[in-house]
C-alpha positions in Angstrom: -58.6 36.5 37.3 -55.7 33.8 38.1 -52.6 34.5 35.8 -49.7 32.3 34.7 -46.1 33.5 34.2 -43.2 31.3 31.8 -39.9 32.7 32.2 -39.0 29.8 29.9 -39.3 32.5 26.9 -36.1 34.0 26.7 -34.3 31.0 27.0 -36.3 29.5 24.6 -35.2 32.2 22.3 -31.5 32.3 23.6 -30.9 28.5 23.0 -32.6 28.9 19.5 -30.6 32.1 18.2 -27.4 30.0 19.2 -28.8 26.8 17.6 -30.2 28.5 14.3 -26.8 29.0 12.2 -26.1 25.2 12.7 -29.0 24.1 10.9 -27.6 23.6 7.6 -24.8 21.1 9.4 -27.6 19.4 11.1 -29.6 18.4 8.0 -26.5 16.2 6.8 -27.3 14.1 10.5 -30.1 11.5 10.9 -30.8 12.0 14.8 -31.4 15.7 15.4 -32.4 17.1 18.7 -33.5 20.0 19.9 -33.3 20.7 24.3 -35.2 23.6 25.8 -35.9 24.6 29.4 -36.2 27.1 32.1 -38.3 27.8 35.4 -41.9 28.5 35.2 -45.1 28.8 37.2 -48.3 27.6 36.7 -51.6 27.4 38.8 -51.6 23.2 38.6 -47.7 23.1 40.1 -46.4 26.0 41.5 -43.2 26.9 40.5 -41.7 24.2 38.9 -38.3 23.8 36.7 -39.7 22.5 33.2 -38.5 21.8 29.7 -39.1 19.6 26.7 -36.6 17.8 24.0 -37.6 16.7 20.7 -35.7 13.8 19.2 -36.6 13.1 15.1 -34.7 10.7 12.9 -35.5 8.1 9.9 -35.3 4.2 10.6 -34.1 3.9 6.8 -32.1 7.0 5.8 -32.2 5.4 1.9 -35.8 5.8 2.2 -36.6 9.5 1.4 -40.2 9.4 0.9 -39.9 7.8 4.6 -42.1 10.1 7.1 -38.9 11.1 10.2 -39.9 9.6 13.7 -40.4 11.7 16.1 -40.0 11.7 19.8 -40.9 14.3 22.0 -40.4 14.4 25.9 -41.9 16.6 28.2 -40.3 17.1 31.9 -40.7 19.1 34.8 -39.6 19.2 38.7 -41.6 20.7 41.2 -40.1 22.7 43.8 -43.1 21.9 46.2 -42.1 18.2 45.7 -42.0 15.1 42.5 -42.1 16.1 39.0 -43.6 14.6 35.8 -42.2 12.9 32.7 -44.5 12.4 29.4 -43.2 10.9 26.3 -45.4 10.4 23.3 -43.9 8.7 20.4 -44.4 8.4 16.7 -42.1 6.0 15.0 -42.3 4.8 11.3 -40.8 2.0 9.9 -40.4 0.0 6.6 -41.6 1.9 4.2 -44.2 3.3 6.8 -45.8 0.2 6.9 -45.6 -0.4 10.6 -45.8 2.2 13.3 -45.8 2.6 16.8 -47.4 5.3 18.5 -48.7 5.7 22.1 -47.7 7.4 25.3 -45.6 6.8 28.3 -45.8 8.8 31.6 -44.8 8.5 35.4 -46.2 12.0 38.1 -45.5 12.1 41.2 -47.3 15.6 42.1 -50.0 17.6 44.3 -53.1 17.2 42.4 -56.9 17.6 42.9 -60.1 15.9 42.7 -63.2 17.6 42.5 -65.6 14.6 42.3 -67.8 13.2 39.2 -70.0 14.7 37.0 -70.3 18.8 35.9 -72.7 19.8 38.9 -70.2 18.3 41.4 -67.3 19.5 39.4 -68.4 23.3 38.9 -69.6 24.0 42.5 -66.5 22.5 44.3 -64.1 25.1 45.2 -60.3 23.9 44.4 -58.6 24.3 47.6 -55.9 22.2 50.1 -58.6 21.0 52.0 -61.3 20.1 49.5 -59.9 19.0 46.6 -56.3 18.2 47.0 -54.3 15.0 47.0 -50.7 13.2 46.1 -51.0 11.8 42.6 -48.4 8.7 42.3 -48.7 6.8 39.2 -47.4 5.7 35.7 -48.6 4.7 32.1 -47.1 2.8 29.3 -49.3 2.7 26.2 -47.6 1.6 23.1 -50.0 1.6 20.3 -49.0 -1.0 16.8 -50.3 -0.4 13.9 -49.9 -2.2 10.6 -50.8 -0.8 7.4 -53.6 -2.5 5.3 -52.2 -3.1 1.5 -51.3 0.2 -0.6 -54.2 1.9 1.6 -53.9 5.0 4.1 -55.9 2.4 6.4 -53.6 1.1 9.5 -54.9 -1.4 11.8 -53.2 -2.4 14.9 -53.5 -3.5 18.9 -52.7 -1.7 22.1 -51.3 -2.5 25.7 -51.8 -0.4 28.4 -50.5 -0.6 32.0 -50.4 1.5 34.4 -50.7 2.2 38.3 -52.8 5.4 39.7 -52.4 6.2 43.4 -54.7 8.6 45.4 -52.1 9.7 48.3 -52.8 11.7 51.1 -56.4 12.9 50.4 -57.7 15.7 51.9 -60.9 15.8 54.2 -62.9 17.1 50.9 -61.5 14.1 48.8 -62.0 11.8 51.8 -65.5 12.4 51.9 -66.3 11.9 48.4 -69.2 9.4 47.6 -67.3 8.1 44.9 -64.0 7.5 46.6 -65.3 5.8 49.4 -67.4 4.1 46.9 -64.5 2.9 45.2 -62.8 1.7 48.5 -60.8 5.2 49.4 -60.3 6.2 53.6 -57.7 8.0 54.8 -54.8 6.8 53.4 -56.0 7.1 49.7 -57.0 4.8 47.2 -55.0 2.9 44.6 -55.9 1.0 41.0 -53.6 -1.1 38.6 -55.0 -0.4 35.2 -53.9 -3.2 32.8 -55.5 -3.2 29.3 -55.4 -4.8 25.6 -57.1 -2.9 22.9 -57.9 -2.5 19.2 -57.3 0.4 17.2 -58.2 1.1 13.6 -57.5 4.8 11.9 -57.2 6.5 8.5 -54.6 8.7 8.1 -53.5 11.0 5.2 -51.6 13.6 7.1 -48.7 15.1 5.4 -46.5 14.9 8.3 -48.6 13.7 11.5 -46.8 16.0 14.1 -47.5 19.1 12.4 -50.0 18.4 9.4 -50.7 21.1 7.0 -53.1 19.0 5.0 -54.7 15.5 5.2 -57.1 13.8 7.1 -57.2 11.7 10.5 -59.5 8.8 11.6 -59.1 6.7 14.6 -61.5 4.2 16.6 -60.4 2.2 19.2 -61.5 0.0 21.8 -59.6 -1.0 25.2 -60.7 -3.4 27.9 -59.4 -3.8 31.3 -59.8 -7.0 33.2 -59.5 -8.2 36.4 -58.2 -11.5 34.6 -55.1 -9.2 33.3 -54.5 -8.1 36.7 -56.8 -4.8 36.7 -58.4 -3.6 39.8 -61.4 -3.4 38.3 -63.2 -4.8 35.2 -64.0 -2.1 32.4 -64.1 -0.3 28.9 -63.0 2.4 27.2 -63.6 3.7 23.5 -62.4 6.7 21.4 -63.2 8.5 18.6 -61.0 10.9 16.8 -61.1 12.8 14.0 -58.9 15.6 12.8 -58.9 17.8 9.2 -55.7 20.1 8.3 -56.3 22.6 5.1 -54.0 25.1 4.0 -54.9 28.5 3.1 -52.9 29.3 0.5 -54.8 32.5 -0.5 -53.6 33.6 3.2 -49.9 32.9 1.9 -47.6 29.8 2.6 -47.8 27.9 5.9 -50.8 29.1 7.0 -53.0 25.9 8.3 -56.6 25.4 9.5 -57.2 22.6 11.3 -60.4 20.9 13.4 -61.1 18.3 15.6 -64.0 16.3 17.2 -62.7 13.8 20.2 -64.7 11.5 22.6 -64.4 9.2 25.0 -66.7 6.8 26.3 -66.5 4.0 29.2 -68.3 1.5 30.3 -68.3 -0.9 33.3 -66.8 0.3 37.2 -64.6 2.9 36.0 -61.7 4.0 38.8 -62.3 7.5 39.5 -58.7 8.0 38.0 -59.8 7.1 34.6 -62.9 9.0 34.0 -63.0 10.9 31.0 -61.5 14.2 31.2 -61.4 17.6 29.3 -58.6 20.3 29.9 -54.6 19.1 28.7 -52.0 20.8 26.3 -53.5 18.7 23.7 -56.9 19.5 23.7 -59.3 22.2 25.9 -56.2 24.3 26.8 -56.8 26.5 29.5 -58.9 24.4 32.1 -57.3 22.3 35.0 -56.8 18.6 33.9 -59.4 16.4 35.9 -61.3 19.8 36.9 -64.6 17.9 34.8 -64.7 14.5 34.6 -67.6 12.1 34.0 -67.8 8.9 32.5 -68.2 10.3 28.5 -66.5 13.6 27.6 -66.9 14.8 24.0 -65.0 18.1 22.5 -64.6 20.1 19.3 -61.8 22.7 18.6 -61.0 24.7 15.5 -57.3 26.2 15.3 -55.5 28.9 13.1 -51.9 28.1 12.6 -49.6 31.4 11.0 -45.8 31.0 10.5 -44.1 34.1 9.4 -42.9 34.0 5.6 -40.0 36.7 6.1 -37.4 36.0 4.1 -33.9 35.0 4.4 -31.5 37.9 3.2 -31.1 38.5 6.8 -30.6 36.9 10.2 -33.1 38.8 11.4 -35.5 37.5 8.7 -34.3 34.2 8.8 -35.3 33.6 12.6 -38.2 35.5 11.7 -39.2 33.2 9.1 -38.9 30.3 12.0 -41.6 31.8 14.2 -45.4 32.1 14.0 -48.6 32.3 16.4 -51.9 30.2 16.7 -55.1 31.1 17.7 -58.2 28.4 18.9 -61.9 28.2 19.7 -63.4 24.9 21.1 -66.2 23.4 23.4 -66.6 20.4 25.3 -68.6 18.7 27.7 -68.5 15.7 30.2 -71.6 13.9 31.3 -73.1 10.4 32.3 -74.7 10.2 28.7 -73.4 10.8 25.6 -73.7 14.4 25.6 -74.7 17.0 27.9 -75.7 19.8 25.1 -77.2 22.4 28.1 -73.6 22.3 30.3 -71.3 23.2 27.7 -67.6 24.1 28.7 -65.9 27.0 26.0 -62.6 27.4 25.5 -60.2 30.1 23.3 -56.8 30.8 23.4 -53.6 31.6 21.5 -50.1 30.8 21.2 -46.4 31.0 19.8 -44.4 28.7 17.5 -40.9 28.4 16.9 -39.4 26.2 14.8 -36.5 24.2 16.1 -36.5 21.7 13.4 -38.6 21.6 9.4 -41.8 21.6 10.5 -41.1 20.5 13.9 -42.4 23.4 17.0 -42.2 24.6 20.3 -44.9 26.1 21.2 -46.3 28.2 24.0 -50.2 28.3 24.4 -52.4 30.7 26.8 -55.7 28.8 27.1 -58.8 30.7 28.4 -61.6 29.0 30.6 -64.5 31.1 30.7 -66.2 29.2 33.4 -64.2 29.8 36.4 -62.3 33.0 34.3 -59.0 31.6 34.2 -55.7 31.3 31.7 -53.7 28.8 32.1 -50.0 28.3 29.8 -48.7 25.3 28.2 -45.2 24.9 27.2 -44.8 21.7 24.6 -42.6 20.0 21.1 -45.2 19.4 18.0 -48.4 20.6 17.4 -51.7 20.1 20.5 -53.7 18.0 17.6 
């Protein structure tokens, strides 16, 4: 069984304890930020120096009903060279009539490509000479949403601009038929992805970054074209359903959350843009990209529990800022709509530390029973 060791926990606890006494002062400030970091190890990237930063603010301090904008940043430097930076903003403007969501990322890391399809993915052994390559790229993907009248319905558009390079491919990657078909050689393979999309969502969540109640449904379609400067013509279509229910019979701040997420593609899709399972935001425990195909579908349920110890002593106040989660889910990748014969089960548990009101730092340990491995994740805000 593979294990993951995260040394960041001690640093996080220390940093949090030092900052907890200043909470009352931060309440008066519009811009609040929390920064945590430290050394760690994961099977994906080896030894690293990683961290997370969380910035929250109100775009209109006079509007007390406006949701606070959230800007979580995750970053890591790998000792084997390279690093990653991911920003996932949730910005609210003009009495929440206008939103900007999306993702921006940059990466230069050693990565692994197992081929396409469940049969190939499950039978390909991970190794330096079989699956490894250096991944270099960036993505800028803002989503602009406008509220429809006085409803909970939002409509808008998105732009996706990115570059994906598969450099220094190992022998196994160079011999993969899909890699060869799309123009890969001993030097690697490069894709430019430029697309425009339409988005529609229904959102009744009380706080999107850490919902206790409400529902979220989103449909999106993005088309990438050589006319825009993209390397290939293809489409990506997503469906995202999430719901949150407070379990008040179990106490305050006890929530059951569940989600169903689907990503489907059409056209000549670059192998780097095929649908995947396994990330810090869905089936935690699977290596990102281990299972990929044209389409992916997953379902997940998660129980979230924050301690309510009171505020009589410093210890109780700190304990009330802590909690845990447990989850279980299943996913699939396939060339068709869904592969019910080759499901990917998943379960795990995690620690939560509330750094700002309703804004948590998380450490999750996810289990992949198919490959008998555990993976550890740390990030700001909840997984979904």
